C-alpha positions in Angstrom: 17.6 -93.7 41.2 20.6 -92.7 39.2 22.2 -89.4 40.1 25.2 -89.8 37.9 27.0 -86.6 36.9 28.6 -88.3 33.9 27.7 -86.0 31.0 25.8 -87.3 28.0 27.4 -86.9 24.5 27.1 -83.4 23.2 27.0 -81.7 26.6 29.9 -79.8 28.2 32.6 -82.3 29.3 32.9 -80.7 32.7 29.2 -80.6 33.4 28.6 -79.4 37.0 25.9 -77.6 38.9 26.0 -75.0 41.7 23.4 -73.1 43.6 22.5 -70.3 41.2 19.6 -68.1 42.1 15.8 -68.4 42.5 14.9 -66.0 39.8 13.9 -65.7 37.0 11.7 -68.8 36.9 12.6 -71.4 34.2 15.8 -71.7 32.3 17.8 -68.4 31.8 20.9 -68.1 29.7 23.8 -66.0 30.8 27.3 -65.5 29.5 28.6 -68.2 31.8 25.8 -70.8 31.6 22.2 -71.5 32.4 20.3 -70.8 35.6 17.2 -73.0 36.4 14.5 -72.2 38.9 11.5 -74.3 39.6 8.6 -74.0 42.0 7.5 -76.9 44.3 6.2 -76.6 47.8 5.9 -80.3 48.5 8.7 -82.0 46.6 11.7 -83.5 48.5 14.1 -83.1 45.5 14.1 -81.9 41.9 16.4 -83.0 39.2 17.4 -81.1 36.0 17.5 -83.7 33.2 19.7 -82.8 30.2 19.4 -84.7 26.9 21.9 -84.9 24.0 21.0 -85.5 20.4 20.8 -89.3 20.9 18.3 -89.0 23.8 20.9 -89.9 26.4 20.0 -88.3 29.8 22.2 -86.7 32.4 20.5 -85.8 35.8 21.7 -83.0 38.0 20.0 -82.5 41.3 19.1 -78.9 42.0 21.3 -78.0 44.9 19.5 -75.0 46.5 16.1 -74.1 47.7 14.8 -70.6 48.6 11.3 -71.0 50.1 9.5 -73.1 47.6 11.8 -72.3 44.6 14.4 -74.9 43.8 17.3 -73.7 41.7 20.7 -74.4 40.3 23.3 -73.0 37.8 25.0 -75.1 35.1 28.3 -73.5 33.9 28.9 -73.9 30.2 25.4 -74.9 29.2 24.1 -72.9 26.3 20.9 -72.0 24.4 19.6 -74.9 22.5 20.1 -77.4 25.2 17.3 -79.9 25.7 16.0 -80.6 29.2 13.2 -81.8 31.4 12.6 -82.1 35.1 11.9 -84.9 37.6 10.5 -84.3 41.1 10.7 -86.7 44.0 8.3 -86.6 46.9 5.4 -88.5 48.4 3.0 -90.5 46.3 -0.1 -90.1 48.4 -3.1 -89.4 46.1 -5.5 -89.2 49.1 -3.5 -86.3 50.4 -3.2 -84.6 46.9 0.4 -85.7 46.3 1.3 -87.5 43.1 5.1 -87.3 42.9 6.7 -89.9 40.7 10.4 -89.5 39.9 10.1 -91.9 37.0 8.1 -89.3 35.0 9.9 -86.7 33.0 8.2 -83.3 33.4 7.9 -80.3 31.2 9.2 -77.1 32.8 6.1 -74.8 33.3 8.3 -71.9 32.2 9.8 -73.6 29.1 10.0 -71.2 26.1 10.2 -73.9 23.5 9.5 -77.6 23.2 11.1 -80.2 20.9 8.7 -82.9 19.9 5.1 -83.9 20.7 3.5 -86.1 23.3 3.6 -89.7 22.2 0.8 -91.6 24.0 2.1 -94.5 26.0 1.0 -96.0 29.4 4.4 -94.9 30.8 3.1 -91.3 30.8 0.9 -92.1 33.7 1.9 -91.9 37.3 -0.1 -95.0 38.1 -0.2 -98.4 36.4 -3.1 -98.3 33.9 -4.3 -101.9 34.4 -3.7 -102.1 38.2 -6.9 -102.8 40.2 -6.0 -100.0 42.5 -6.3 -97.5 39.6 -4.8 -94.1 40.2 -3.7 -95.2 43.7 -1.1 -97.6 42.2 2.4 -96.4 41.4 4.1 -96.9 38.0 7.9 -97.2 37.7 8.3 -97.0 33.9 10.4 -94.1 32.6 8.2 -91.6 30.5 11.2 -89.7 29.0 10.9 -91.3 25.5 7.4 -90.1 25.2 7.6 -86.5 26.5 8.7 -83.5 24.5 11.9 -81.9 25.7 12.2 -78.3 26.8 14.6 -76.2 24.9 16.8 -73.5 26.6 16.2 -70.2 24.7 18.4 -67.2 24.5 17.0 -63.7 25.2 15.3 -62.1 22.2 15.6 -58.6 20.8 12.6 -56.2 20.7 10.2 -56.5 17.8 10.5 -53.9 15.0 7.0 -52.8 14.3 5.1 -50.5 16.7 1.9 -51.9 18.2 -1.1 -50.3 16.7 -2.8 -49.6 20.1 -6.3 -49.4 18.5 -8.9 -48.0 20.9 -11.5 -50.6 21.8 -14.4 -48.6 20.4 -12.6 -48.6 17.0 -11.8 -52.3 17.0 -13.1 -55.0 14.7 -12.0 -58.4 15.9 -11.5 -61.4 13.6 -11.5 -64.7 15.4 -9.4 -67.1 13.5 -7.4 -70.4 13.6 -3.9 -70.5 12.3 -4.5 -73.6 10.3 -8.1 -73.0 9.4 -7.4 -69.6 8.0 -4.5 -70.7 5.8 -4.6 -74.4 4.9 -6.7 -74.0 1.7 -5.6 -70.6 0.4 -4.4 -71.1 -3.1 -2.1 -68.1 -3.1 -0.2 -69.2 0.0 2.9 -71.2 -0.7 2.3 -74.9 0.2 5.0 -74.9 2.9 3.4 -71.9 4.7 -0.1 -73.2 4.8 -1.2 -73.9 8.4 1.5 -71.8 9.9 2.3 -68.5 11.5 4.0 -67.5 8.3 0.7 -68.3 6.4 -1.2 -65.8 8.6 1.5 -63.2 7.9 1.4 -63.9 4.2 0.5 -61.2 1.7 -2.8 -62.6 0.6 -4.1 -63.1 4.1 -3.1 -59.7 5.2 -4.6 -58.2 2.1 -7.9 -59.9 2.9 -7.8 -58.6 6.5 -7.2 -55.0 5.2 -10.0 -55.4 2.7 -12.6 -56.3 5.2 -11.5 -53.7 7.8 -10.2 -56.0 10.5 -8.2 -54.2 13.3 -7.3 -57.3 15.4 -6.9 -61.0 14.7 -7.9 -63.1 17.7 -6.1 -66.5 17.4 -7.5 -69.7 18.9 -4.9 -71.1 21.3 -1.3 -71.1 20.1 0.2 -72.1 23.5 1.7 -75.6 23.2 -1.0 -78.1 23.6 -1.6 -81.9 23.3 -3.9 -84.1 21.2 -6.0 -86.0 23.7 -5.4 -89.7 23.8 -9.1 -90.5 23.1 -8.9 -88.3 20.0 -5.7 -89.9 18.7 -7.4 -93.3 19.2 -10.2 -92.1 16.9 -7.9 -90.8 14.3 -8.7 -87.2 15.2 -6.7 -84.2 16.6 -7.3 -81.5 19.1 -8.0 -78.8 16.5 -9.1 -75.9 18.7 -6.1 -76.3 21.1 -7.7 -76.0 24.6 -5.4 -78.5 26.3 -2.4 -76.4 27.2 0.9 -78.0 28.3 3.2 -74.9 27.9 2.1 -71.4 28.8 5.2 -69.7 27.4 5.6 -71.9 24.3 4.2 -71.3 20.8 2.8 -74.5 19.4 5.4 -76.0 17.1 2.8 -77.5 14.8 2.1 -74.0 13.5 5.8 -73.4 12.6 8.1 -74.8 10.0 11.4 -74.3 11.7 11.7 -72.0 14.7 8.1 -71.4 16.0 9.3 -68.6 18.3 10.9 -66.6 15.5 8.0 -67.3 13.1 5.4 -66.2 15.6 7.2 -63.0 16.3 7.6 -62.4 12.5 3.9 -62.8 12.1 3.2 -60.3 14.8 5.6 -57.8 13.2 3.9 -58.3 9.8 0.4 -57.7 11.1 1.5 -54.7 13.1 3.0 -53.1 10.0 -0.6 -53.2 8.6 -2.1 -51.8 11.7 -3.6 -55.1 12.8 -3.3 -56.2 16.4 -2.8 -59.8 17.6 -5.0 -61.1 20.4 -4.5 -64.6 21.9 -7.1 -67.0 23.2 -5.4 -68.2 26.4 -6.4 -71.2 28.6 -5.1 -70.5 32.1 -8.2 -72.2 33.7 -6.9 -75.8 33.3 -4.1 -77.9 31.8 -3.9 -80.8 29.5 -3.3 -83.3 32.3 -6.9 -84.1 32.9 -8.3 -85.6 36.1 -6.8 -88.3 38.4 -6.9 -90.7 35.4 -4.8 -88.4 33.3 -1.1 -88.4 32.5 1.7 -86.9 34.6 3.3 -84.3 32.3 4.2 -81.2 34.3 2.1 -79.6 37.0 0.8 -82.9 38.5 4.3 -84.2 38.9 5.9 -81.0 40.2 3.3 -80.2 42.9 -0.2 -81.5 42.3 -1.6 -80.1 45.6 -0.4 -76.5 44.8 -1.2 -76.2 41.1 -4.8 -77.7 41.1 -8.1 -77.2 42.9 -8.6 -80.5 44.6 -11.8 -81.8 46.2 -12.4 -83.8 49.4 -9.2 -85.2 50.8 -7.3 -84.4 47.6 -7.5 -87.5 45.5 -10.0 -86.0 43.0 -10.1 -82.7 41.1 -12.6 -79.8 41.0 -13.9 -79.7 37.5 -15.7 -76.5 36.8 -14.0 -76.4 33.4 -15.4 -79.7 32.0 -11.9 -80.9 31.2 -11.0 -82.8 34.3 -9.1 -80.2 36.3 -8.9 -76.5 37.2 -5.7 -74.6 38.0 -5.6 -72.9 41.4 -4.9 -69.2 40.8 -5.4 -68.5 44.5 -2.0 -70.0 45.0 0.8 -67.3 44.7 3.0 -69.5 42.6 0.3 -70.4 40.1 -0.9 -66.8 39.9 2.8 -65.8 39.3 3.0 -68.3 36.5 0.0 -66.8 34.8 1.1 -63.2 35.2 4.7 -64.1 34.0 3.2 -65.8 31.0 1.0 -62.8 30.1 4.0 -60.4 30.5 6.2 -62.6 28.3 3.7 -62.8 25.5 3.2 -59.0 25.7 6.9 -57.9 26.0 8.8 -60.6 24.1 6.2 -62.0 21.7 4.6 -58.7 21.0 0.9 -59.6 21.4 -1.7 -56.9 21.9 -4.3 -58.6 24.0 -5.8 -61.8 25.6 -9.1 -63.5 25.5 -9.4 -65.6 28.7 -11.1 -68.9 28.1 -13.6 -69.7 30.9 -12.6 -66.6 32.8 -15.0 -67.2 35.7 -12.8 -70.1 36.7 -9.8 -67.8 37.0 -11.6 -66.0 39.8 -12.6 -69.0 41.8 -11.3 -69.7 45.3 -12.0 -72.5 47.7 -15.2 -70.8 49.1 -16.6 -68.9 46.1 -15.1 -66.2 43.9 -12.0 -64.3 44.7 -10.4 -61.2 43.2 -6.7 -62.1 43.3 -6.3 -62.7 39.6 -8.3 -59.6 38.7 -6.4 -57.4 41.2 -3.1 -58.7 39.9 -3.8 -58.1 36.2 -5.4 -54.7 36.7 -2.4 -53.3 38.6 0.3 -54.6 36.3 2.0 -51.8 34.3 3.1 -54.1 31.5 -0.5 -55.2 30.8 -1.9 -51.7 31.0 -1.8 -51.3 27.3 -3.2 -54.6 26.2 -6.8 -55.6 25.6 -8.4 -58.0 28.1 -11.4 -60.0 27.0 -13.2 -62.4 29.3 -15.3 -65.4 28.3 -17.4 -64.7 31.4 -18.6 -68.2 32.4 -17.6 -71.7 33.4 -19.7 -74.7 34.1 -19.5 -74.6 37.9 -22.1 -73.2 40.3 -22.7 -69.5 39.7 -20.3 -69.6 36.9 -22.3 -67.4 34.4 -20.9 -64.0 35.2 -21.7 -61.8 32.2 -21.2 -58.2 33.1 -19.4 -58.9 36.4 -15.8 -58.3 35.2 -14.2 -55.0 36.1 -12.7 -52.3 33.9 -10.7 -52.7 31.6 -12.1 -56.1 30.7 -14.3 -56.5 27.7 -16.6 -59.6 27.7 -17.9 -62.0 25.1 -21.7 -61.3 25.0 -23.5 -64.5 24.2 -26.8 -62.8 24.9 -26.1 -60.7 21.8 -25.6 -63.8 19.7 -28.8 -65.5 20.9 -31.1 -62.5 20.8 -29.9 -61.5 17.3 -30.5 -65.0 16.0 -33.9 -65.2 17.6 -35.0 -61.8 16.3 -34.1 -62.6 12.7 -35.6 -66.1 13.0 -38.8 -64.3 13.6 -39.4 -65.3 17.2 -42.2 -63.4 18.9 -41.4 -60.8 21.5 -37.8 -60.3 20.6 -37.6 -56.6 19.6 -37.2 -55.5 23.2 -34.3 -57.8 23.7 -32.7 -56.8 20.4 -33.0 -53.1 21.4 -30.9 -53.8 24.4 -28.2 -55.5 22.3 -28.2 -52.8 19.7 -27.2 -50.3 22.5 -24.3 -52.3 24.0 -26.4 -54.2 26.6 -26.4 -51.3 29.0 -28.5 -53.3 31.5 -25.5 -55.7 31.8 -22.5 -53.4 31.4 -23.4 -49.8 32.4 -22.0 -49.8 35.9 -18.8 -48.9 37.7 -17.5 -46.6 35.0 -17.6 -49.3 32.3 -18.1 -48.3 28.6 -20.3 -49.6 25.8 -17.1 -51.1 24.4 -17.3 -53.7 27.2 -19.6 -55.8 25.1 -18.0 -57.9 22.4 -20.8 -58.6 20.0 -20.9 -61.6 17.7 -23.5 -63.9 16.1 -21.0 -66.8 15.6 -17.7 -67.9 17.1 -15.5 -71.0 16.9 -17.8 -72.8 19.5 -21.1 -73.3 17.7 -22.6 -72.9 14.3 -20.9 -70.7 11.7 -23.1 -67.9 10.4 -23.8 -69.9 7.3 -24.8 -72.9 9.3 -27.1 -70.9 11.6 -29.3 -70.2 8.5 -28.9 -73.6 6.9 -29.5 -76.2 9.7 -32.3 -76.6 12.2 -30.2 -79.0 14.3 -26.5 -79.9 14.8 -24.8 -82.6 12.9 -21.7 -83.6 14.9 -21.5 -87.3 13.9 -17.9 -86.9 12.7 -16.8 -86.2 16.3 -17.5 -89.8 17.2 -19.9 -89.0 20.1 -23.2 -90.0 18.6 -24.1 -86.3 18.1 -24.5 -85.9 21.8 -21.8 -83.1 22.0 -22.2 -79.5 21.2 -24.8 -76.8 22.0 -28.4 -77.9 21.8 -29.9 -74.4 21.8 -28.6 -72.8 18.6 -31.5 -70.6 17.7 -30.9 -71.6 14.1 -33.2 -72.1 11.2 -32.8 -73.9 7.9 -35.4 -71.7 6.1 -37.0 -74.7 4.5 -34.4 -77.3 3.8 -31.7 -79.0 6.0 -28.3 -78.2 4.7 -27.2 -77.2 1.2 -30.0 -76.9 -1.4 -30.5 -76.0 -5.1 -33.6 -74.0 -4.2 -33.0 -70.5 -5.4 -35.6 -69.0 -3.1 -34.2 -70.6 0.1 -30.6 -69.6 -0.9 -31.7 -66.0 -1.4 -33.5 -66.0 2.0 -30.4 -67.4 3.6 -28.1 -64.8 2.0 -30.5 -62.1 3.2 -30.5 -63.3 6.7 -26.8 -63.5 6.9 -26.5 -59.9 5.8 -29.1 -58.9 8.4 -27.2 -60.5 11.2 -23.9 -59.2 10.1 -25.4 -55.7 9.8 -26.8 -56.0 13.3 -23.3 -56.7 14.6 -21.7 -53.8 12.9 -24.5 -51.3 13.6 -24.6 -52.0 17.3 -22.7 -50.3 20.1 -19.9 -52.4 21.5 -17.0 -54.2 19.8 -17.9 -56.3 16.8 -16.3 -59.7 16.4 -16.4 -61.7 13.2 -15.7 -65.4 13.0 -13.2 -66.1 10.2 -15.0 -67.5 7.2 -18.4 -65.9 8.0 -17.5 -63.1 5.5 -17.2 -65.7 2.8 -20.1 -68.1 3.7 -18.0 -70.9 5.2 -19.9 -74.0 6.4 -18.9 -76.8 8.7 -21.7 -79.0 7.5 -23.8 -78.4 10.5 -21.1 -79.4 13.0 -21.4 -77.0 15.9 -18.6 -78.5 18.0 -15.7 -78.9 15.5 -13.0 -79.1 18.2 -11.5 -82.2 16.7 -12.0 -81.5 13.0 -8.6 -80.6 11.6 -9.7 -81.0 8.0 -11.8 -79.4 5.3 -14.7 -79.1 7.8 -12.9 -76.2 9.5 -10.4 -75.0 6.9 -11.7 -72.0 5.0 -12.5 -72.7 1.3 -11.1 -69.6 -0.4 -12.3 -67.4 -2.0 -15.8 -68.2 -1.0 -18.7 -65.8 -1.5 -17.1 -62.7 -2.7 -20.3 -60.7 -2.7 -20.7 -61.4 1.1 -17.0 -60.4 1.6 -17.7 -57.1 -0.2 -20.7 -56.6 2.0 -18.7 -57.0 5.2 -16.1 -54.5 3.9 -18.9 -52.1 3.3 -20.1 -52.6 6.9 -16.8 -51.9 8.4 -16.3 -48.8 6.3 -19.7 -47.5 7.4 -18.8 -48.1 11.0 -15.5 -46.2 10.6 -17.3 -43.3 8.9 -20.1 -43.0 11.5 -18.7 -42.3 15.0 -22.2 -42.6 16.6 -22.1 -46.3 15.8 -19.0 -46.9 18.0 -19.4 -44.8 21.1 -17.9 -45.3 24.5 -20.9 -43.8 26.3 -24.2 -45.6 26.7 -27.4 -44.3 25.2 -30.4 -43.8 27.5 -32.6 -41.3 25.6 -31.2 -38.5 27.8 -31.1 -34.9 26.6 -27.8 -33.7 25.2 -26.6 -30.4 26.7 -25.3 -29.1 23.4 -28.5 -29.2 21.4 -31.4 -30.3 23.7 -32.0 -33.4 21.7 -32.2 -36.9 23.1 -29.2 -39.2 22.3 -31.6 -42.0 21.3 -35.2 -42.1 20.0 -37.1 -45.3 19.4 -39.7 -45.2 16.6 -42.4 -47.4 15.2 -42.8 -47.6 11.5 -45.4 -44.8 11.6 -42.9 -42.5 13.3 -44.5 -42.6 16.7 -42.6 -43.7 19.8 -43.4 -47.3 20.9 -45.5 -47.7 24.0 -44.9 -50.3 26.6 -47.6 -52.4 25.0 -45.8 -52.2 21.6 -42.6 -53.7 23.1 -44.6 -56.8 24.0 -46.8 -56.9 20.9 -45.9 -60.1 18.9 -46.7 -58.1 15.7 -44.2 -55.4 16.5 -41.5 -56.2 13.9 -40.1 -53.0 12.5 -37.7 -51.5 15.1 -36.4 -48.1 14.2 -34.1 -45.7 16.1 -32.4 -42.3 15.8 -28.9 -42.6 17.2 -26.9 -39.5 18.2 -23.9 -38.9 20.4 -24.3 -40.0 24.0 -25.4 -37.4 26.5 -23.2 -39.0 29.0 -19.9 -38.9 27.1 -17.3 -36.2 26.3 -16.7 -37.7 22.9 -17.2 -35.1 20.1 -19.6 -36.6 17.6 -20.9 -33.2 16.7 -24.3 -33.2 14.9 -23.8 -36.7 13.5 -26.8 -39.0 13.7 -28.1 -42.1 11.9 -31.5 -43.6 11.5 -31.6 -47.5 11.6 -34.5 -49.7 10.8 -34.4 -53.5 11.6 -37.5 -55.1 10.2 -38.1 -58.8 10.9 -41.6 -58.7 9.4 -43.1 -57.9 6.0 -42.3 -55.0 3.8 -43.5 -51.7 5.3 -43.3 -47.9 4.8 -41.3 -46.1 7.5 -41.9 -42.4 8.4 -38.5 -40.7 8.6 -37.6 -37.9 11.0 -37.0 -34.6 9.3 -34.3 -34.9 6.6 -32.4 -34.8 4.5 -31.3 -38.5 4.6 -29.2 -40.9 2.5 -30.1 -44.5 2.3 -26.5 -45.7 3.1 -27.2 -49.4 3.5 -30.0 -51.8 2.6 -29.5 -55.5 3.2 -32.2 -56.2 0.6 -30.2 -54.4 -2.0 -26.6 -54.9 -0.9 -25.0 -53.6 -4.1 -26.9 -50.3 -4.3 -24.8 -47.2 -3.8 -25.9 -44.6 -1.1 -28.7 -42.4 -2.5 -30.8 -39.6 -1.3 -34.1 -40.8 0.3 -37.5 -39.3 -0.6 -39.4 -38.0 2.4 -41.3 -38.3 4.6 -41.7 -42.0 4.0 -39.3 -44.7 2.9 -40.1 -48.2 1.8 -38.4 -50.9 3.8 -38.1 -54.4 2.4 -39.3 -57.4 4.3 -36.8 -58.9 6.7 -34.1 -56.3 6.2 -31.8 -53.8 7.8 -31.7 -50.3 6.4 -29.4 -47.5 7.6 -30.0 -43.8 6.8 -27.3 -41.2 7.3 -27.1 -37.5 7.0 -25.6 -36.3 3.6 
């Protein structure tokens, strides 16, 4: 191996390295040079590899080690320098070690990356065509095919003040940087598909119009396009193959992605809109033992990953080939440092944790280390924390088991709402639970009704439009013979598969979309809207569009403007009615201030449903009086609403003593609020009606 200290062109002529210090992790710029600190418990040596503009490499061996942190200081090195790492050590896959000094490695703490992965057999620590498979050892240099880390200077604080919107007042908009902006006719061509496009005037105006308080972006941490996708002519659209937990994906920038991401955050903050990131700390893009050596595997495979058996193979509760080991202090530190960096430096307001159950797994079950660390961290005290509360491993479905202050994606809400409006028998009882924030799941240990993130569609699955247009999935474009994606979608085509010219079917689909959207926004909990659902976006029945970076997933602006107006009306109603967004749960308990129950269920005839009614397949009209919770100190005063969700035929509903305003009717979405005649009100078939006090 060449340890030459001869500097490559463009680097300081007197390039040297001395001990430096073991903190902070990664590359840190000072007035005198750059400090580098890297974790590895099992390496025997680590080299800092510097590259000039021509790609020429200079290797400097890190001269010092404190515990398991290797470090050095390079005088005269400046921000903008391009670098990578190489780690020497045992290549013993059966013992969990896969060191290969021939492979250039991405610094786990790199703040910026120059270039993308270029797929080549040299990226693998083993020789691809060797009969020994991953037990063989490959000597080819991978540097030409690996993006280079970029040394970044410290950044000033952002200008705009974070909105700090309370969870109960939040309306989350799940969006993709490219999907949201690629086809918007008012966004300049060079800004489409970028952070700047998200920050553009027309996108921000749309978000304000529909009442969004937070944009939840699909992964923007640097990620790779899987080799099998590239071979099919596809890309990793969703982004769940992270290779840099501190690095904004360069593909969403046009120049300096770090600056452009921060500018986007500032622009959204000025409009009172928070930024939440979908983060993937449960696995990396390196895959299983047949995957490439890009970073963690080459630095210390046995520490970074959950390994099975003797160590050759990987635990795969994520379905992606590997799982990061957050029970290891260095790996937990990496995740916590990343979260603090995106909060303090990049300005984000919250995190949605992909496959969050995996983050709590230890060698012998579930552990609390990650949860304990994140809950005690003062930097993260102000941000929103949202768990996707499952993985695919044993016992991995953990809805309701995350502690305060976590919110959780509630897939039961999605499924029960779809089933109710599809007309499935026996669903009113389940819908009643979802309408009240799923108290049977979340009402424990001081949690609030805001713990439930309610949605009927998200990036993973059918869009809202497709849930009412397709009885089955149509994922042929993914190249997996339609075997991929969810099989239980609880969808319905209402008489014709896919687009149709039938006016009756289209009217029924439009009505059902309004019904499901209304159910989301009239329920306790935090509503989440999939970008495009407010304008009728379709993915052609593809319920697993992870590789469709094209017009399948790019929103076709302006779409259905009538539906967009309807969503704006729903968010305005929710803002105006505090009883629709309470922290306290509703259990039909008596309120001390007026002796009234905080919740009353009614049948259409005004009587309270019996136990038999809840199980009656003909019980279709579910009505409720909702008041301020008896268990909360929130001041909702005398406010109350009466909501009717009718999945059956048209009926007359007996109203409680009035007066009432018909504030919303999904069967007449353009009608203005109007006084309601009493004591009975006519309710349309398969509709949602909301009555409020004048």
